[in-house]
Structures are given as structure tokens and as C-alpha cells.
N, C-alpha and C positions, 0 to 999 in steps of 0.2 A: 725558936725565933731566929730568922736569918738576918743578914746585914741590911737587906732592903726594909724589913720591918722596923729595925732599929733606927734607920735613917728617917723613916716615916714618923715614928713615935717621937723622935728627938725634935721634930719640927723642921728638919732640914729640907725635906721635899716640899713642904708647904711654903717655906721661905723662898726657895728657888722658884716655885710657881709664881708667887707674888711678884718677885723681882723681874721675872721674864714676862709677866702679864699673860700667863697661860693657866689653863685649868689644872688643878692638882692631879687629876687622873692622867693627863698628858705628861706632866712632870714625872709622875711615878713610872709610867711606861717607858719614858726616855731614860730615866735613871736605871731601871731594871735592865734595859738593853745595853747600857754603857758599863755597868758594874763588872761584868766578866772581863772586859778588856782592861779596865783599871786594875783589877785584882791580878790579872795576868801580867800586867806591867810591873807591879810590885814583886811578883815572883821572879820575873826576869832580872829585875834590879838586885834582888837578894842574891841571886846566883852570880851576878857580875861583880858584886862587892868583894874586894879582897878579904875583908873580915866578915863577910857573910851577913848574918842577921844583926850583929853588933854594928856593922857599918850602916845598915839600913836604919837602925835606931838613931844613930847619929845624924843621918841624912834627914830623917823626919824631924828631929830636933832643930836642925839648921833651917829647914823649910818653914818652921813655925809650930811644930808639935801639935799638941791638943788645941792650941790657939787657932789652928786652921778651921776646926769645926766651930769653935766659938765665933770666928769671924763670919761664917755663913749664918749662924743663928742670931747674930747681933742685929739691932734695929737699923744700922746703917747699911748702905749698899755693899754687897760682898766685893772685896778687893780681888777680882779675878786674876790679877797679875800673879798673886801667890799660887793660885790654881794652875796657871800656865807654867810656873816654875816647877811645880810637882809633875805636871805632864812632861815637861822637858826632861826631867830626871828619869821618869819611868818609861817613856816612849822613845826618847832620844831625838825625835824630829817631829815637825809639824805634819809631815806626810803621814806618819802613823796615826796622828790624831784625826786627820781627814779620812783615812781609811776606816778607822773605828766609827766615825760619824756616818760614813756612807753605809757601812754594814748595819748599823743600828737603824738607819733610815729604811733599808730593805726589810728589816725585821718588824718595824713598828709602823711604817708609813709616815712618821714624823719627819719634817724637813731636816736635811742635814745641816742647814744653817742654824736652826734652833738647837739641834743636838750639839753642834760645835760650841754654842753658848752654854749649854748644860755641862759639858765635859769638864771644864776646870772646876766648876762648883762641886760636881760629884767627886772629883779627885781630892778636893779639899776636905770634903766630908769624910771620905774613907781614910785619908792620911791622918786627919785629926782624930778620928775615932780610934784608929790603930794606936796612935801615940798615947791617947788617954788610957786605953786598955793596957798598954805596956808600961804605964806609970810615968810617962814622959821622961824616961831615963835616957839621957843622951848616950850612955854606954850600951843601952839595949838589953840589959839583963832580963827584965820582965817582958820586954818587947820580943826578945829572942824566943822565949817560950810561946808567946802568943802567935807571932808570925810563923815561927818554926812549925807549929802544929797546923796553923791555918793554911800555910803555903807549902807544906810538905818538906820543910828543911829541918835542921836541928836533929838532936838525938832522941827526942821524945817519941813515944808511940803516939799516933794521931789521936787516939781516944783519951788516954790518960793525961796528956799535957794540955789538952784543950778543955776538958770539962765540958761545959755547954757551948763553948765558943765554936766548935766545929760546925754547928748548924747555922752559924752566922753567914758562912760563905756557901752553904749548900742551897743554891738557888733553885734547883729542881727537886729538892727534897728526897734524893735517893740515898742519903747517908754518906755520900762521898763529895766533899767540896772541891777536891782537886779536878774532877772531870769538868766542873763548871768553869774553873779558871783556865785550865789547859785547853778546853774546847775553843774558847775565844782567842787564846794566844795562838792556837794553830790556824785560825781563820786569818789572823793578822799576817802570818807568814806567806800567805798566798799572793 
């Protein structure tokens, strides 16, 4: 099961569709197009942190940790400001967010205005899920193993450290999640 399936099964995609007043299949297509860029942003952030994965774990904790996913799933309207804070940390500028939305629009045909509304919610779901899987440890111990394997950092071999988690990010099902992440990150650099 990949991360898109998990976001769907958790109810995050359905919640996002309801809040934005769109069909769930449109929300799913938009999220699938945005995920590689969000994951690539986390990879870039991990590499830029002086303390690497531990720094990212602390950052996720500061941004709201597992509560980010809970906020999306809550019956109240999603506080997208938290998602925008996540995007600011992983992308660095609103221009990158606009570029990501434009690229996803070309890929899906969904308007970039709608994709821009989806982006902070998708970022919250991913960050919240990663924080929950890492045990919400601000020091990043469990998170380091998770993200290290998922994003290609750390000292673990990609298979052993991940267990079944490697498939979460393998959006094209080829057994290598890094190509999915790096592919979108490369598109952002253009």
C-alpha cells in the first residue's frame, strides 16, 4: 500500500473533497499529482537541516506533529494556515508552491487555483502521517528511521529499515520510492 492509499483510507482525501466542494475522484487525482512535490520538499528539507533527520523530526513536532493529520480529519474546517507553514518550511517560497500547482495542473487538467487550495491540506496530511509513524518524537529517533528509509537518508538499507513503509512512497509501483520523489523535485528546479 502506498501513501496515497493510506491518505484515502484514513479519510483525508474524502475530508478534503468535502471541504473544497469537489468530487472525491478529483481530490484523489489532485493529491496524487501534488504528493511527489511534497515528498521531494521533505527530502530537500532533510538534506538542508544541520542535524538531518533529527532536525526534521523536531520541525514536524514544531509544526504540529501528528496533530496535523488529525486537524484535517477533524469535523471542523481544516486550519490551512498550518499547512501553509509546512509548505513554507519544505518549499521555502510561495513561488515553488505556484510552480508545483501549475505542474500538477498540466498533469491532471485540474485548475491550478483548486490545486493551490489542496496543497496545504496534502502537506498537512503527509507531515502528520510521517510524524505519527515516527512516534511523534521531537528528537526524531523513530522518525529518523522512517524518513531516512523513505527519503534515502540515514544509515539504514532502504529495505531493512523500512519494512513495508517503502511502498508508501512508491507511487508508480516500481519498487523504488526515490525515483518518484526525485522526479518531481527535478521538475521543480526547471
